[in-house]
Each structure stands twice: as C-alpha cells, then as structure tokens.
N, C-alpha and C positions, 0 to 999 in steps of 0.2 A: 292514668286518668280514666277512672271507671265511669262508663256512660250507660245509662238506661234509656231505652226508647219508649215513648208513650204516645198512644193515639186512640182516638175514639172513631168509630165507623158505623154507618147505618145498616150494616149487613154485608156490604161488599166494599172493595177498595179498587182504586185505579190500577191498571197494569203497570204504569210508570212508577207509582208508589211502591208496588211490590218489588219491581226491579231495583229500586233504590235501597230498600231494606235488605234484599238479597246481597247486593253489593257490599253493604255495611258488614253483614255477618261473614262474608267471604274474605274480608280484609284482615289478615293476621296481625296487622299493626294496631288495630282498634281493640280496646278492652271493652267489649260490649256484653252486657248481661243478657241472659236468655232465660225464660221467654220475655218478650216485651210486655209492657203494661198496656194491654188492649181492652178497651171498654166498648161494648156494643150499645149503640144508641144514636139516634139522629137528631133528637131535640134536647133541650136543657143542657146545652154543651157545657155550661158553667159547672154543672154537677159532675159531669163526666171528667172534666179537667181536674176538678178538686179530688175526685176519686183516684185519679192517676197519681196526683201529688201525694195523697195519703199512702198509697201503695208503695211509691218510691221512697218516701221518708221512713217507712218501716224496714227498708233494706239498708245495706251499707254503701249504696251507690254514692258517687261524688257529684255526678252531673246528670240532669234529666234533659233529654232531647225530645221536645214535642215536634211531631211531624204529622200533619193532617193527612187523612187517607186520600185526598185528591191532590196532594203535592208530590213533587219528585225533586231529587237533588243528585247530581253525579258525584263520583268519588273525589275528583279534584276539588270541587266546590265544598264538599263536606270537610275535606282536609283543611281548607282555608278557614272554614268556620271554627273548627276545633282548635287550630293553631292560634287563632286570635283570642280565644277564651282564657280568662285568668280569674281565679277565685276572688281576688281583691280588686284588681284594676278593671276587669271586664267580666263580671259575674253573670250578666245577661247579654247574650249576643244572638241576633237573628240573621237569617239569610236574606238575600235580596228577593223580596216577594212582591207580587203585583195583584191588584184587584181590578175588577171591571166596574165601571160606573156608567149608567145609562146616559146617553146623550140626545138621541132623537128617535122618534117612531116614524118609520117611513109611511107616507100616505099611499104610495103605490103598492107596497107589499104587506103593510101592517106589521113589519118586523121591527123589533127594538134593536138599536145599534148602541155600541158601547165604546168608551175610551178606557185606556189602561192607566193605572196610577200606582206608584210605589207605596207600600204600606210603611211609610216613615213619617213621623209626626213630631212637631215641636209645640211646646206649651207657650203660648203668648197671648197678648191682648190686642184685639181689633175693635175699634169703636166702643171701648169700655167693657167689652165682653171677653172674659178669659176662656180659653179652650185649646184643644189640640188642632193645629193647622198642618195640613199635609206639606211635607218638604218635597216639592215636585222636582227640584233640581238636586242632583247628587254627583259627587265625583266617583269615577269608576275605580274598582279594585282597591278600595281603602276602607279603613274602619271609621265609621261615622257615629258620633254620639248623638242620640235622639232622646226625646222624652217619652215616646211611645212607638210601638210597632205591634204587628199581629203575632199570634202564637202559632201560625201555620208551620213555621220552621224556626224553632226557638230553643237555644241551649241555655240552661239555667243551672247555676251552682246551688247545692242544697242549702247553703247558709242564707240564701235569699229567702227561702220559705221560713226559716227561723226568724228572720228580721220582720217579715210580714206578720208572722204569728204574734209578735210583740204588739202589733196594732190591735190585736183581738179580732181579726177578720180572716175569713178563708181567702186564699189567694185569688181565686177566679169568680167569687160570688159577685153578682151584679151589684154595682155600687152607685148610689145617688150622689152626684157631685153638685154641691151648692154653687161653686164658682161657675159651672157651665149651665146649671139649672136643668139637668137632665139625668136620666138613668143611663149609665155607660154599659157598653157591651162587656162580655166576660174578659176579652183580651185587653180592652182599654181600662177596665177595672183593675186588672192585674198590674198594668203599667202605672196607673195612678197610685196604687199602693207602693210600688217601687219608688216613685217620686217622693212620696211622703216619708218613706223609710230611708231616703238618701242612698238608694241603690242605683248606680249608673246603668243605663241601657245603651246598647250599641247595635248597629247593623253593619255587617261586613258586605260591602257592595261587590266584592269579588266572589262571594258565596252565592252563586246564582241558582235559583230554583225555577220550577215551572208549576203552574196552577191549572189543573184540568177544569175546563169550563165548556158549557154547551151554548152555542149562539148560532144566529142565522147567517147563511152564506147567500148573498144576492149580488146584483150588479154593483151596488155601492161598496160592498166588501171587496169584490174583485178589483175595482178601480183603485181602492185604497192600498191594496196589498200587491199590486203589480206595477206601481209607479217605479220606474228605474231612476234611482238617484245618481247613477253614473259611478258609484263606488263599487269596485269589483266584488264578486261573491267571495273570492279568496285572494289573499295577499301573502306572498312569500317575502320574508325580510330576514336580515342578519347583518353581519358586518360587511364593509366593502371587501372585495376580493374573496368572498366566500362561495363564489360560483353562481351568482344570480344571473349573469349573462347566459351561462350554460343552461340553467334551468329554463329560462325564458325561450331559448332557441329549441330545446328539446320539446317543450310543450307545444310550441307552434308547429313543429314537424309532426307531432302526434295529432294535429288537427284541433287543438284547443285555441280559443281566442285569447291568447296570452300576449303580454307586452313586457318590455324591459324599461322600467323607470318612466312610464308614460303618464300614469296617474299621480304617483308620488315622485315628485322631482325635487331638485335642490332649490327651485324657485317657487315652489308651492304645490298644492294639490289641484289637479285638473281632472275632474270627473269625466268619464267616457263610457257611455252606455254600451259601446260595442266590445268592451274588454271584460272578459270573465275573470282573468287572473292577471294581476300586476306583480312583477318580481322586482323589488327595489330595496336597497339598504337605506333609502331616504324615508321609508315609511314610519319607522318607530317614533320619531319626534312628533309626527302629525297625529298620532293616536291620542294625544291629550284632548283632542276635539272629538267627542263621541259621535258627531255627525259624519265623520270620515273613517270610522272603524268598520272594517269589513265583517261579514258574517263569520268567516274562518280565517285564522291567522296561523301560518306555518313559519316556524323559526328554523331557518336552514343554517347549519354550521359546516365548517370545513376544518380539517386538521389545523390547529392554531399555529403550528410551526410553519406550515405552508402559507397561511394567510399573512403572518408577520413577515416572512421572507418576501412575499409578493409586494406587500405594502412598502417595505424598505427599498425594494428594487425600483419602484416608481417614485420614491421620494414623497410619499403621501403621509400627511397633508402639508409637509413643510415646503414642498416645491410650489412656487407661485404660479406655475403653468397650469395648475389644476383649477384655477379660476373659481367659479361658483361652487364647485364641489369642495374646494378647500375652505371657502367662506362658510359653507353649510356645516362642515365638520367642526370648525373652530367655534361656530355659534353655539353648538350643542356640547362641545368638549373643549372649552377654552384653554385648559391646561396643556394642550398639545404644543403650543407655541414655544419656541426656544429650546427644543430638545434635539438630540442627535437623531439621525434617520432610524436607528434601531429603537431607541427609547420612544420616539414618536409612534412607531408602528406598534410597539407593545402597549403603550398607553391607549392608543386609539382602539386596539382590539379589545382590551379589558373594559374600557369605558362603554364601547358600543354594545358589547354583550350585556352589560348591566343595564344599559338604556332599553334594550329590547325586553329584558326580563321585567323591568319596572313599569314599562309604558302600557302594557296590554296583557290580557290573559291569553297565553299561547295555547292553541288547540292541538298542535302537533309539532314535534321536533323531528327534523330529518337531517341526517348527516349526508352531505353531498356524496361521500364515498359509498353510501348505501342507497343512492337515489332510486335505482331501478327496482330495488326490493321494497321500498317504502312508498314512493310517491304515487305510482299507479293505483294503489289501494286507496289512497286519500282521494284521488280524482274520482274513482268509482263511488266511494262512500258519500262524498260531499256534493259532487256535481252530477252524479248519475251517469257518468260517461265511462264506458268500458273500452280501453284502448286495445285493439286486436294485437295478437302476438306479432303478426307480420308488420304492422305499423310500428310497433316498438323496435323491432330489429332494424327496420329501415331508418328510424330516427337515430338509433345508436350509431349506425354507420355514417349518417350524414353530419352529425354534430360532434365536433372534437371536444374532448375534455379540456383542451387548451383554448377554448373559444375566445377567452379574453385574457390570455396570458400576458404577463408583463415583458419588458424588454430583456430581462435577465442580466442587467448590468450591475456593477458594484459588488461588494464583498458578499460571500456566502456566510450566513450566520447559522450556528448550531443551536440545538435546543438548549444546551447549557448556557450559551451566550444570551439567549432570550430570558432564561430564568434569572440570570445575573442582573439584567436590565430591570426585570420585574421586581426583584428584591430591592434594588436601589430606589425604585419608585414606589415601594410598598404596595405592589399590585398582586392580586390573588390569581396569578396566571396558572399555577399548578392546580388549584381547586377548580378553576373553570375547565381545564383540560379533563380532569377527572369527572367532573359533573356531566360532561357531554360524551363520556365513554371513549376517550382516546388513550390508547396504551402507550407505554414507554417505547415500544418498538415502532409504532406509528410516528410518535413525536420525534424520534431520533432519525427519521427518514426524510428530513426536510429537503425539499427541492423547489426549484423555481416553477 
C-alpha cells in the first residue's frame, strides 16, 4: 500500500504535526514515499490542494494522505485509518477531526469562546433546503459513512481523482452548489464531487487526531475544564481474575487515590470525584457510553493459564453463589451458561478479552507479571506522579501477589487441557496468548 503525504503550510508547521510525520517515516511497516508533496502558501488553499493532487497523480503512488500543518495523529490512530481504507469499498477515509465554532463573546473580558464540533456531515433536507448538516453524534471506534468531511486528515485512493476528472472539474476547486445556493469551501467542494461521482466517504472515529488552535484562557475556560465528572482519569480493566485486586492494593499503598470496582461495578457506574484510578473488570461493557469513558484505559492481562485455572477453581460464572457478578457476566456473555467449569472458564476468558478489545481504544497494555516494570512509568506519564523507590519497595512488601487468590479446590488443569476445551468451543485461545506475549514455558506453568 504505497502512500504519499501531502500538505500545504504558511511557512511553518506545528510541532505536533512534525512529530506525526517523523513517526510515519520512522515506521518500517509503512510504505511512504519521500519527499512529501509540500506546498508553501497560506491562502487559496484550493489551489495548493489541487497542486498536491497533480504532483501525486504524476507519481505511481496508490494513496494520498492529506495532513494539514496544524494537525497531528499518533501511530496507533494512523494504523487504524490505513487499515480501514480500501480502493473499492472505502476509497476516501478521514480521521476523527474537530473544528472550533464561536459561541459567545464575554462582556467581562471581550474574549471569544468556542465549542467543538466533529467535521462529519450528512446531506439532507431541512425546511425544503438541501445541504450538509453536521453529524454531531457518532459511535466511537467505528467506520462511519458520511457525505462530507474535512481534508485536514484524509486518505484518498488515486482512482477517486480519476473519477472526479470525468466530471471535468479540479478536485478542490471552489464549487457553486445550486441546491445549497452557495459557494462551497475547497474541502466541501471535493466531497460534493465525490457525492456526484458516487464515491463513498467514511470517517474512522477510532483514528483520533488533534487540531492546534489558539484561544483565550479565562475564568469561564477554567470552570468549564475543571468540572469533575466523577469518572476517573485512568481505568484498569481486563478479565476477572487477572489481578485487578492486586493492582488496586498496590496503587493505594503507593499513595494513589485508587479503588477496586468502586466506580465500575456489576450494578452500574457510580462516579466518584475522589478516585483517580478505578481497577475493575466490570468497566469494559460500560464503555459503550462515551460519557463514562476515562481519559486513559489500561488493559491488564495475566497468564491465561493462571486466569482460567483460577476461574475454574471458584466455579465462575456457573456457581450461583457469585450473585450479581454471575448475572453481570451472563448478561454480556450469555453463551457461558450450561458449560463445564473448565469450558466456562475458557469461554469467559476469550469472550472478555475480545470485549475489552472491541469496547474501547486501549492506551496501554500491562502484563501483571511485568507490573513493576511497566505501571509506574504509566502513572508518571499520565498522572504526573513519581512513586519514590522506597515507597515502591514498601508497597511490594505489603501487598501479596496472592491478594485475591481463589480457594484452590477442584482439579488442576494443564494448558493442553485448556487448549482442548478451546478447540471444542472454536475459541482463539492460542492466538490470544500469543498476542499478549505469553510463551509456552509460561503457559505450561499453570498454578492456582
């Protein structure tokens, strides 16, 4: 998949944009042409975009990625954008971008304040007037078909430009639209031509971008951005029996305002402004509501052989004594009912891993076996808290790795036993273990 980068700039670019481009060229998995198609100029953007297209079409490149000089995108988001593109089914796909719209001018400070809006639009009719209407609501981490979007971060297959050329028009030239009764911007003009040429347009809402803007900071801004919703800054989730209790106890001993299943519980989400980190396997299903998604999500895993053995030991979720926890598990993984203890444990493990992966964009993956090597760095980076070495050592001494160990009753299952159960249930247990970096030696060392 040959990709060319194109951008126009007024003489300088944002630092975040430059870091994004450096990340792209440093990624050996990306087939990126060098140098990028860069056009100097701050006005007549339509001419600059058309010049970039002309330069691109003179090459043998397959895809053109427009990235404005005030935009940035991380490697994971870029990969999601690229993976969702297809020459036929998805020839135009944009990242999730936002614009600022003025809302009010303060009488006290004379400062203009803004609201944010996603650059996703649908073509429809309101009160007899056709036009592009903003799609304010969107599902997270999915591919959404739209009628228009901006070109601030837009991946386009070269055949799209061939189809627009058949209309006898330049792709980004400003276009008068009779239906709307107005002259469209360069990006809306491009999208209108795609509509007329039957070229589908998509936005991948999992391909998150950032837009560098200048705005005023005053008391209104302060109050708006410091309201505590009660949703923790950081949530650690995973399967049941993956060591969430251990993580919560260690964090508390390290002086972090952490809790275990306090915000995300089997009976609902209970915001708590006093909690910085909640550690809970109940969190993943709740992430379908964007209002309760934390700023940072950590997916914690534990050796799958240990997790499955521990689940089987406590008879989860088949044992009725697990009450609302059992009800919660069956609500989100109903196929667990009627299985043997081992089958139920294997099914739950695979289902819940998949649920975590599908429900939210994970910022970090931590193996509980490597907790002390990985987690303190995350705490420092995301919360700005540096845990002193002495505090770490004390916490390690105080919290047992068996903080929530099961009763250890019932048969001991080997990793081959678990693989047999997974095969009978058509579950990808082996690929999950490989994906999260567990070796055969680790998997064969199952213990309670």
